[in-house]
C-alpha positions as CSV (number, residue, x, y, z in Angstrom):
1,M,-0.1,0.3,0.3
2,D,1.0,3.7,-0.8
3,I,2.5,5.3,2.2
4,K,0.1,8.3,2.1
5,K,-2.2,5.6,2.2
6,K,-0.9,4.2,5.2
7,F,-0.6,7.5,6.9
8,G,-3.7,9.0,6.0
9,E,-5.4,5.9,7.3
10,K,-3.5,6.0,10.7
11,V,-4.7,9.6,11.3
12,K,-8.0,8.7,10.9
13,L,-7.8,5.4,13.3
14,L,-5.8,8.0,15.7
15,R,-9.2,10.4,15.5
16,T,-11.7,8.6,15.4
17,K,-10.6,6.7,18.5
18,K,-10.5,10.3,20.1
19,G,-14.0,10.5,18.5
20,W,-13.0,13.9,17.5
21,S,-14.3,15.5,14.0
22,Q,-11.8,16.0,11.1
23,E,-12.7,19.7,11.8
24,K,-11.6,19.4,15.3
25,L,-8.3,17.1,14.6
26,A,-7.8,20.6,11.7
27,L,-8.4,23.1,14.8
28,S,-6.1,21.3,17.2
29,A,-3.2,21.0,14.5
30,D,-3.6,24.2,13.4
31,L,-4.6,23.4,9.7
32,D,-7.4,24.2,7.2
33,R,-10.3,22.3,7.9
34,T,-10.2,21.0,4.2
35,Y,-7.0,19.4,4.4
36,I,-7.7,16.6,6.8
37,P,-10.0,14.5,4.6
38,S,-7.7,14.5,1.3
39,I,-4.6,13.9,4.3
40,E,-7.2,10.4,5.5
41,K,-8.0,9.8,1.9
42,G,-4.1,9.5,1.2
43,E,-4.8,12.0,-1.6
44,R,-2.2,14.4,0.2
45,N,2.1,14.4,0.1
46,V,2.4,16.0,3.7
47,S,5.4,17.7,4.6
48,I,7.2,17.0,7.9
49,S,5.8,20.0,9.6
50,V,2.5,18.9,9.0
51,I,3.4,15.7,10.5
52,E,4.7,17.1,13.3
53,K,1.5,19.3,14.0
54,I,-0.7,16.6,13.8
55,A,1.4,14.5,16.1
56,K,1.4,17.1,18.5
57,A,-2.3,17.3,18.2
58,F,-2.6,14.0,19.0
59,K,0.3,13.8,21.8
60,V,2.1,11.2,20.0
61,S,5.5,11.0,18.6
62,I,6.1,11.4,14.8
63,S,6.8,7.7,14.3
64,E,3.7,6.6,16.2
65,L,2.0,7.9,13.0
66,F,3.9,5.4,11.1
67,K,3.4,2.1,13.2
68,D,1.2,-0.5,11.8
């Protein structure tokens, strides 16, 4: 599977485990609310700074976002 899709699935999994909407994640990560759906679908090639923002929003390490 493509790394972008794997990453997107992990973001969605963590988000749903927390009971967060895509908008809540976007606000917590200081990202535009329209950006999260395309990340979760694996359509975005996200930068390391966006990955860091998402990890901080979830209060996890960056490596946690890449674990299976």
